[in-house]
C-alpha positions as CSV (number, residue, x, y, z in Angstrom):
1,M,-38.5,-29.8,-4.2
2,T,-34.9,-28.6,-4.5
3,D,-32.2,-30.4,-2.6
4,D,-30.2,-27.7,-0.6
5,R,-27.0,-29.6,-1.4
6,T,-27.5,-29.2,-5.1
7,P,-25.9,-26.0,-6.5
8,H,-28.3,-23.4,-7.8
9,K,-27.3,-22.2,-11.2
10,A,-29.8,-19.5,-12.0
11,Y,-26.8,-17.2,-12.3
12,E,-25.8,-18.9,-15.6
13,R,-28.8,-17.3,-17.1
14,T,-28.9,-14.0,-15.2
15,H,-25.2,-13.4,-14.9
16,P,-23.3,-15.0,-17.8
17,H,-20.3,-12.9,-17.2
18,I,-19.6,-14.9,-14.0
19,S,-18.0,-17.7,-16.1
20,F,-14.9,-18.4,-14.0
21,S,-12.7,-17.8,-17.0
22,V,-10.4,-15.0,-18.2
23,D,-8.8,-15.0,-21.6
24,L,-5.4,-13.4,-21.0
25,R,-4.7,-13.8,-24.7
26,R,-7.0,-10.8,-25.2
27,A,-4.8,-8.6,-23.1
28,Q,-2.9,-5.8,-24.7
29,Y,0.9,-5.8,-24.6
30,L,0.5,-2.9,-22.1
31,L,-0.8,-5.2,-19.4
32,W,2.2,-7.5,-19.6
33,M,4.6,-4.6,-19.6
34,L,2.9,-3.2,-16.5
35,L,2.9,-6.6,-14.8
36,G,6.6,-7.0,-15.5
37,E,7.3,-3.5,-14.0
38,A,5.1,-4.2,-11.0
39,Q,6.9,-7.5,-10.2
40,S,10.3,-5.8,-10.6
41,K,9.4,-2.9,-8.3
42,I,7.9,-5.2,-5.7
43,E,11.1,-7.2,-5.6
44,H,13.1,-4.0,-5.4
45,I,11.1,-2.7,-2.5
46,A,11.2,-6.0,-0.7
47,G,15.0,-6.2,-1.1
48,V,15.9,-2.7,0.2
49,P,17.2,-2.6,3.8
50,L,16.0,0.4,5.8
51,R,16.7,1.7,9.2
52,P,14.4,-0.1,11.7
53,D,12.6,3.2,12.6
54,V,12.1,4.1,9.0
55,A,10.8,0.6,8.1
56,K,8.4,0.8,11.0
57,Q,7.2,4.2,10.0
58,L,6.8,3.1,6.3
59,N,4.7,0.1,7.4
60,S,2.5,2.2,9.7
61,V,1.9,4.9,7.1
62,Y,0.9,2.5,4.3
63,L,-1.2,0.4,6.7
64,A,-3.1,3.6,7.6
65,K,-3.4,4.5,3.9
66,G,-4.7,1.0,3.1
67,A,-7.2,0.9,5.9
68,L,-8.5,4.4,5.2
69,A,-8.7,3.7,1.5
70,T,-10.7,0.5,1.7
71,T,-13.2,2.1,4.1
72,A,-13.3,5.6,2.4
73,I,-14.5,4.0,-0.8
74,E,-17.6,2.9,1.3
75,G,-18.0,6.4,2.8
76,N,-15.6,6.6,5.8
77,T,-14.8,10.3,6.2
78,L,-11.8,10.1,8.7
79,S,-8.6,11.8,7.6
80,E,-5.3,10.1,7.1
81,D,-3.9,11.9,10.2
82,E,-6.8,10.7,12.3
83,V,-6.2,7.1,11.1
84,I,-2.5,7.3,11.9
85,R,-3.2,8.6,15.4
86,R,-5.7,5.8,15.9
87,L,-3.1,3.3,14.8
88,A,-0.8,4.8,17.4
89,G,-3.5,4.1,20.1
90,I,-4.9,7.7,20.3
91,R,-8.6,7.4,20.5
92,E,-10.1,10.9,20.2
93,L,-13.2,10.5,18.2
94,P,-16.5,11.7,19.7
95,P,-19.2,9.0,20.2
96,S,-21.1,10.1,17.0
97,R,-18.0,9.3,14.9
98,E,-16.7,6.3,16.8
99,Y,-18.2,3.9,14.3
100,L,-15.8,5.3,11.7
101,G,-13.0,4.4,13.9
102,Q,-14.4,0.9,14.4
103,E,-14.4,0.4,10.6
104,I,-10.7,1.3,10.5
105,D,-9.9,-0.9,13.5
106,N,-11.6,-3.8,11.8
107,I,-9.5,-3.5,8.6
108,I,-6.3,-3.0,10.6
109,T,-7.0,-6.0,12.7
110,A,-7.8,-8.2,9.7
111,A,-4.7,-7.0,7.7
112,N,-2.4,-7.6,10.7
113,G,-4.0,-11.0,11.2
114,I,-3.4,-12.0,7.6
115,F,0.2,-11.1,7.8
116,A,0.7,-12.8,11.1
117,K,-0.8,-16.1,9.9
118,L,1.2,-16.1,6.6
119,Y,4.4,-15.1,8.4
120,A,3.8,-18.1,10.8
121,G,3.7,-20.4,7.8
122,E,-0.1,-21.1,7.7
123,D,-1.7,-22.3,4.5
124,H,-1.8,-19.5,2.0
125,H,-4.7,-20.8,-0.1
126,L,-7.8,-18.8,-0.3
127,T,-10.7,-20.8,1.2
128,Y,-14.4,-20.3,1.5
129,E,-14.1,-20.2,5.3
130,L,-11.4,-17.6,5.1
131,V,-13.4,-15.2,2.9
132,V,-16.4,-15.6,5.2
133,D,-14.3,-14.8,8.2
134,F,-12.9,-11.7,6.5
135,N,-16.5,-10.5,6.1
136,R,-17.2,-11.2,9.8
137,Q,-14.1,-9.2,10.8
138,V,-15.1,-6.3,8.4
139,L,-18.5,-5.9,10.1
140,T,-17.5,-6.6,13.7
141,G,-19.0,-4.1,16.1
142,L,-20.8,-2.2,13.4
143,A,-24.5,-1.6,13.0
144,V,-25.9,-3.4,10.0
145,D,-29.2,-3.5,8.2
146,E,-31.9,-5.9,9.1
147,G,-31.3,-9.3,7.5
148,V,-27.5,-8.8,7.3
149,V,-25.4,-11.3,9.4
150,P,-21.6,-10.6,9.5
151,G,-19.8,-13.6,8.0
152,A,-22.9,-15.2,6.6
153,I,-23.9,-15.6,2.9
154,R,-26.8,-13.2,2.1
155,A,-30.3,-14.6,2.2
156,H,-31.8,-11.8,0.0
157,D,-31.2,-10.3,-3.4
158,V,-29.2,-7.1,-3.6
159,G,-28.3,-4.4,-6.0
160,V,-25.6,-1.7,-6.1
161,G,-26.2,1.2,-8.3
162,G,-27.5,-0.2,-11.6
163,Y,-25.9,-3.6,-10.9
164,H,-27.9,-6.5,-9.4
165,G,-26.1,-9.4,-7.8
166,P,-26.8,-13.0,-8.6
167,P,-29.7,-14.7,-6.9
168,H,-28.9,-15.2,-3.2
169,Q,-29.6,-19.0,-3.6
170,D,-26.5,-19.2,-5.8
171,C,-24.0,-17.2,-3.7
172,D,-22.7,-20.1,-1.5
173,H,-22.0,-22.2,-4.6
174,L,-20.4,-19.2,-6.4
175,L,-18.1,-18.3,-3.5
176,R,-16.9,-21.9,-3.1
177,R,-16.3,-22.2,-6.9
178,L,-14.4,-18.9,-7.0
179,C,-12.0,-20.1,-4.3
180,D,-11.4,-23.4,-6.1
181,W,-10.9,-21.5,-9.4
182,L,-8.4,-19.1,-8.0
183,N,-6.4,-21.8,-6.2
184,F,-6.3,-24.5,-8.8
185,D,-7.1,-23.3,-12.3
186,D,-4.3,-23.6,-14.9
187,A,-5.0,-20.0,-16.0
188,F,-3.2,-18.8,-12.8
189,N,-0.2,-21.2,-13.0
190,A,2.8,-18.9,-13.3
191,P,5.8,-19.7,-15.4
192,K,8.9,-19.9,-13.2
193,G,10.1,-16.4,-12.3
194,Q,6.7,-14.7,-12.9
195,E,4.9,-15.8,-9.7
196,T,4.4,-12.2,-8.5
197,A,3.0,-11.0,-11.8
198,F,0.4,-13.9,-11.8
199,A,-0.4,-13.2,-8.1
200,I,-1.3,-9.7,-9.1
201,I,-3.6,-11.1,-11.8
202,R,-5.2,-13.5,-9.3
203,A,-5.7,-10.7,-6.7
204,V,-7.4,-8.3,-9.1
205,I,-9.6,-11.0,-10.6
206,A,-10.6,-12.2,-7.1
207,H,-11.6,-8.7,-6.2
208,L,-13.6,-8.3,-9.4
209,Y,-15.5,-11.6,-9.0
210,L,-16.3,-10.9,-5.4
211,A,-17.8,-7.5,-6.5
212,W,-19.8,-9.4,-9.2
213,I,-21.0,-12.2,-6.9
214,H,-21.7,-9.8,-3.9
215,P,-22.1,-12.8,-1.6
216,F,-22.7,-10.9,1.6
217,G,-25.4,-8.6,2.9
218,D,-22.8,-5.9,3.6
219,G,-19.1,-5.3,3.5
220,N,-18.5,-6.9,0.1
221,G,-16.1,-4.3,-1.2
222,R,-14.0,-4.3,2.0
223,T,-14.0,-8.1,2.0
224,A,-12.9,-8.1,-1.7
225,R,-10.0,-5.8,-0.9
226,L,-8.9,-7.9,2.1
227,V,-8.8,-10.9,-0.3
228,E,-6.7,-8.9,-2.7
229,F,-4.3,-8.0,0.2
230,Q,-4.2,-11.7,1.3
231,I,-3.2,-12.9,-2.2
232,L,-0.5,-10.3,-2.6
233,V,1.1,-10.9,0.8
234,A,0.9,-14.6,0.3
235,A,2.9,-14.1,-2.9
236,G,5.7,-12.2,-1.0
237,A,4.7,-8.6,-1.6
238,P,6.1,-6.4,1.2
239,L,3.4,-5.0,3.4
240,P,3.7,-1.3,2.2
241,A,3.2,-2.4,-1.4
242,A,0.3,-4.8,-0.6
243,H,-1.9,-1.9,0.5
244,L,-1.4,0.1,-2.7
245,L,-4.3,-1.4,-4.8
246,S,-6.8,-0.2,-2.3
247,D,-5.2,3.2,-2.2
248,H,-5.4,3.4,-6.0
249,Y,-9.1,2.5,-6.0
250,N,-9.9,5.2,-3.5
251,R,-7.9,7.8,-5.3
252,T,-9.8,7.1,-8.5
253,R,-13.1,6.2,-6.9
254,T,-15.3,7.4,-9.7
255,E,-13.3,5.5,-12.3
256,Y,-13.2,2.5,-10.0
257,Y,-17.0,2.3,-9.9
258,R,-17.2,2.9,-13.6
259,Q,-14.8,0.1,-14.4
260,L,-16.6,-2.3,-12.1
261,A,-19.9,-1.5,-13.8
262,A,-18.5,-1.8,-17.3
263,S,-16.6,-5.0,-16.5
264,S,-19.7,-7.1,-16.4
265,R,-21.1,-6.0,-19.8
266,D,-18.7,-7.6,-22.3
267,S,-16.1,-10.3,-22.7
268,D,-13.2,-7.8,-22.5
269,G,-14.4,-6.4,-19.2
270,P,-12.1,-8.4,-16.9
271,V,-9.0,-7.5,-19.0
272,R,-9.9,-3.8,-19.0
273,F,-10.4,-3.9,-15.3
274,L,-7.0,-5.6,-14.9
275,I,-5.3,-2.9,-17.0
276,Y,-7.0,-0.1,-14.9
277,A,-6.0,-1.8,-11.7
278,V,-2.4,-2.7,-12.6
279,Q,-1.7,0.7,-14.2
280,G,-2.7,2.3,-10.9
281,F,-0.7,-0.2,-8.9
282,V,2.4,0.5,-11.0
283,D,1.9,4.3,-10.6
284,S,1.7,3.8,-6.8
285,L,4.7,1.5,-6.7
286,R,6.7,4.2,-8.5
287,E,5.7,6.7,-5.8
288,Q,6.5,4.2,-3.0
289,L,9.9,3.4,-4.6
290,G,10.6,7.1,-4.7
291,V,10.0,7.2,-0.9
292,V,12.3,4.2,-0.4
293,R,15.0,5.6,-2.6
294,S,14.8,8.9,-0.6
295,Q,15.4,6.9,2.6
296,Q,18.3,5.0,1.0
297,M,19.9,8.3,0.0
298,D,19.5,9.6,3.5
299,V,21.2,6.5,4.9
300,T,24.0,6.8,2.4
301,W,24.4,10.5,3.1
302,R,24.6,10.0,6.9
303,N,27.2,7.2,6.4
304,Y,29.2,9.5,4.2
305,V,29.1,12.3,6.8
306,H,30.2,9.9,9.5
307,E,33.0,8.5,7.4
308,T,34.4,11.8,6.2
309,L,34.0,14.0,9.3
310,H,35.7,12.2,12.1
311,G,39.0,12.2,13.9
312,S,39.1,15.6,15.8
313,A,37.0,17.7,18.0
314,T,36.4,20.1,15.2
315,D,35.3,17.3,12.9
316,D,33.0,16.0,15.5
317,R,31.4,19.4,16.0
318,R,30.9,19.9,12.3
319,R,29.5,16.3,11.9
320,H,26.9,17.0,14.6
321,L,25.9,20.2,12.8
322,V,25.5,18.5,9.4
323,L,23.6,15.6,10.8
324,G,21.3,17.9,12.8
325,L,20.5,19.9,9.6
326,S,19.9,16.7,7.7
327,S,16.6,16.1,9.4
328,L,15.3,19.5,8.4
329,S,13.7,20.4,5.1
330,K,13.9,24.2,5.4
331,P,17.0,26.5,5.5
332,V,18.1,27.7,8.9
333,P,19.7,31.1,9.4
334,V,23.4,30.8,10.6
335,S,22.6,32.6,13.8
336,D,19.9,30.0,14.6
337,L,22.0,26.9,14.0
338,P,22.8,26.4,17.7
339,N,19.1,26.0,18.3
340,V,18.6,23.1,15.9
341,N,19.0,20.5,18.7
342,A,20.5,20.0,22.1
343,R,23.7,18.4,20.8
344,I,24.6,21.3,18.5
345,A,23.7,23.8,21.3
346,T,26.1,22.1,23.6
347,D,28.9,22.1,21.0
348,Y,28.6,25.7,20.1
349,A,28.1,26.9,23.7
350,R,31.8,26.2,24.2
351,V,33.1,28.2,21.2
352,S,32.6,31.7,19.8
353,A,30.2,32.9,17.1
354,R,33.3,33.3,14.8
355,T,33.9,29.5,15.2
356,L,30.4,28.8,14.1
357,A,30.8,31.1,11.0
358,R,34.1,29.4,10.2
359,D,32.6,25.9,10.5
360,V,29.7,26.9,8.1
361,N,32.2,28.3,5.6
362,E,34.4,25.2,5.6
363,L,31.4,22.9,5.4
364,T,30.1,24.9,2.4
365,I,33.4,24.9,0.7
366,H,33.6,21.1,1.0
367,G,30.1,20.6,-0.2
368,Y,28.3,19.5,2.9
369,L,26.2,22.6,3.2
370,M,24.7,25.1,0.7
371,R,23.9,28.8,1.3
372,V,20.3,29.6,0.1
373,E,17.8,32.3,0.7
374,G,16.9,32.1,4.3
375,G,20.1,30.4,5.6
376,V,21.9,27.1,5.0
377,I,20.8,23.6,4.2
378,T,22.5,20.3,3.7
379,N,23.8,19.4,0.2
380,K,22.6,15.8,0.0
381,A,23.1,16.0,-3.8
382,L,26.8,15.6,-3.1
383,I,26.3,11.8,-2.9
384,T,24.7,11.6,-6.4
385,A,28.3,11.3,-7.6
386,F,28.2,7.8,-6.2
387,L,25.4,6.7,-8.6
388,P,26.4,4.9,-11.9
389,A,27.1,7.3,-14.7
390,R,24.3,7.6,-17.3
391,R,23.3,9.9,-20.1
392,G,21.7,13.1,-18.8
393,T,23.4,13.0,-15.4
394,G,26.8,14.4,-16.2
395,S,30.0,13.0,-17.6
396,P,31.7,10.0,-15.9
397,G,35.0,10.5,-14.2
């Protein structure tokens, strides 16, 4: 008779790839270059001050993207707009689709809880109890198959596609060992200054091993992606960046499943999955950094307008016009400019149409506005002169 306290180890025969080891010496130079770039971009994003409203919007958009991504991989069909509205408290789904909203709510609640606990200084180590609780949160309020208990190790064997998980008797032991390995193994000890890069490795490997072990009756993928998020946030990744891996997996869903399946078949599988994940992470970080830079440019532009257009009633009127147009992406006919917002309407109600035309001409001459087909737009490229000179961007001086 087997003692229930004795770890089962049938998996060593049936699943030899679950070895709790990863030989990073087998990694191509590309992986290390990507990890360096990822760490650099994460630190850049984390260190950029944004206007409070912009920072709030950025966090909301990427929280919605992350929640949708981690559920869409499992079949959730809500759109990004529907998730953003739900995040804003607008609950408009019919009863037949409400379960899709519940799946989103569960991920958002879990992600917000992870950040709140880490921000409050709670222990950042990944524990067996924490992973089990993530699964409970993932499945809260959802219908599950017979024999599936949210937050409980599965009591039956499972298969996903052509992959069969380890015997259910081994799953408790495997999950506990995984947490110990990720927390304390020397393979994940980062050299000073490279903590973020090694946290990315830990996050992706945790995700991969949870997919291999498949310890729960349902929600394993969502649980794995929450664990990944937890590790990244604990390492100091800003919230918008910490959602990007899930978004990458969803964008490349077919390749994601192919990489997961292939990763268990040979010794280079984990390294190849790392390269796939980190390449996508870096691509997404580049996109996100582009959004952040755009916001920085907008702040710099607005500061420039405030600093250079002030001192007289004419300057004030022209400043209001430029700033009003700065929020628009399409050209506006000169005759429609007073309708851009209430402030501009008030300013130009007091003067003649000739004054409006003169203001537009002066602002165009001094580079604040540009005439294009369909009207006028702001010339935010004016502030690129403030960037450091480099080859391909024009001559210095």
